[in-house]
C-alpha positions as CSV (number, residue, x, y, z in Angstrom):
1,M,194.8,150.8,135.5
2,T,196.9,148.2,137.3
3,P,198.1,145.5,134.9
4,Q,196.1,142.2,135.2
5,V,197.8,138.9,134.7
6,Y,195.5,135.9,134.0
7,G,197.3,132.5,134.4
8,T,198.2,129.8,136.8
9,K,201.1,129.5,139.2
10,K,202.3,126.3,137.5
11,S,202.7,127.9,134.1
12,N,206.3,128.8,133.2
13,A,205.1,131.6,130.9
14,T,203.0,133.1,133.7
15,R,206.0,132.9,136.1
16,R,208.2,134.6,133.5
17,V,205.7,137.5,133.2
18,E,205.4,137.8,137.0
19,R,209.2,137.9,137.3
20,Y,209.4,140.6,134.6
21,L,206.9,142.8,136.5
22,K,208.5,142.2,139.9
23,E,212.0,143.1,138.6
24,R,210.6,146.4,137.4
25,R,208.7,147.0,140.6
26,I,205.4,147.2,138.7
27,D,202.3,146.4,140.8
28,Y,199.9,144.0,139.1
29,H,196.8,142.0,139.9
30,F,197.0,138.3,139.4
31,V,193.9,136.2,138.5
32,D,194.5,132.5,139.1
33,L,192.6,130.6,136.5
34,T,192.4,127.6,138.7
35,Q,190.3,129.6,141.2
36,R,188.2,131.7,138.8
37,G,188.1,132.8,135.2
38,P,187.6,136.2,133.7
39,S,184.1,137.6,134.2
40,A,181.8,137.9,131.2
41,G,182.6,141.6,130.8
42,E,186.4,141.0,131.2
43,L,186.2,138.2,128.6
44,T,184.3,140.4,126.2
45,A,186.9,143.2,126.5
46,I,189.8,140.7,126.1
47,V,188.2,139.1,123.0
48,R,187.6,142.6,121.5
49,A,191.2,143.6,122.1
50,V,192.7,140.4,120.8
51,G,190.3,140.2,117.8
52,D,189.6,136.5,117.7
53,V,188.3,134.3,120.4
54,D,189.9,131.2,118.8
55,S,193.4,132.7,119.4
56,L,192.7,132.6,123.2
57,I,192.1,128.9,123.3
58,D,195.1,126.6,124.0
59,T,194.5,123.5,121.9
60,Q,197.5,121.8,123.5
61,S,196.2,122.3,127.1
62,R,195.4,119.3,129.3
63,E,191.9,120.6,129.9
64,Y,191.2,121.0,126.2
65,R,192.2,117.4,125.6
66,R,190.5,116.1,128.7
67,R,187.2,117.6,127.6
68,N,187.7,116.2,124.0
69,L,187.0,119.6,122.5
70,E,189.0,118.9,119.4
71,H,186.2,116.5,118.3
72,L,183.3,118.7,119.3
73,D,181.5,121.8,118.0
74,F,181.3,124.3,120.8
75,D,180.7,127.9,121.6
76,P,184.2,129.2,122.6
77,I,182.9,131.9,124.9
78,E,180.7,129.5,126.9
79,E,183.4,127.0,127.1
80,I,185.9,129.6,128.4
81,E,183.4,130.8,131.0
82,S,182.8,127.2,132.3
83,T,186.4,126.0,131.9
84,P,189.0,128.8,132.1
85,G,191.8,126.2,132.0
86,I,191.5,126.1,128.2
87,L,192.8,129.7,127.9
88,R,196.3,130.3,126.6
89,Q,198.4,131.7,129.4
90,P,199.3,134.2,130.5
91,I,196.9,137.0,129.4
92,V,198.2,140.4,130.3
93,R,195.7,143.2,130.3
94,T,196.5,146.9,130.7
95,E,194.9,150.2,129.6
96,K,197.2,150.1,126.5
97,G,196.1,146.7,125.3
98,V,195.9,143.0,125.8
99,R,198.6,140.4,125.0
100,V,198.4,136.7,125.1
101,D,201.7,134.9,126.1
102,P,203.7,138.1,125.5
103,A,207.4,138.3,125.0
104,D,209.4,140.8,127.1
105,S,209.4,143.3,124.1
106,E,205.6,143.1,123.9
107,L,205.3,143.7,127.6
108,S,207.4,146.8,127.4
109,E,205.0,148.1,124.7
110,I,201.8,147.8,126.8
111,L,203.2,148.8,130.2
């Protein structure tokens, strides 16, 4: 499985992960969260691998604050599907696992 990187081009953490993969000449598939989010099946697999859907939500993101989600009760899965901008970035998915905003040492474990 080719590693999948979910993030945005503006995110420094996403650029760091992309640079790490390019320096090691590892082919990867980039999913730009400004264009589309993970599909329902991908999101289910990511949540299952991470263990908790709440750990995927970036409570400091601009989109989270713009939608006033800190003051609302909401279904996290539905909200992520409709607004992928609230996800913590980047999410790196390989056959060995999923990491959210991984450090270089975590990347070497799953690649």
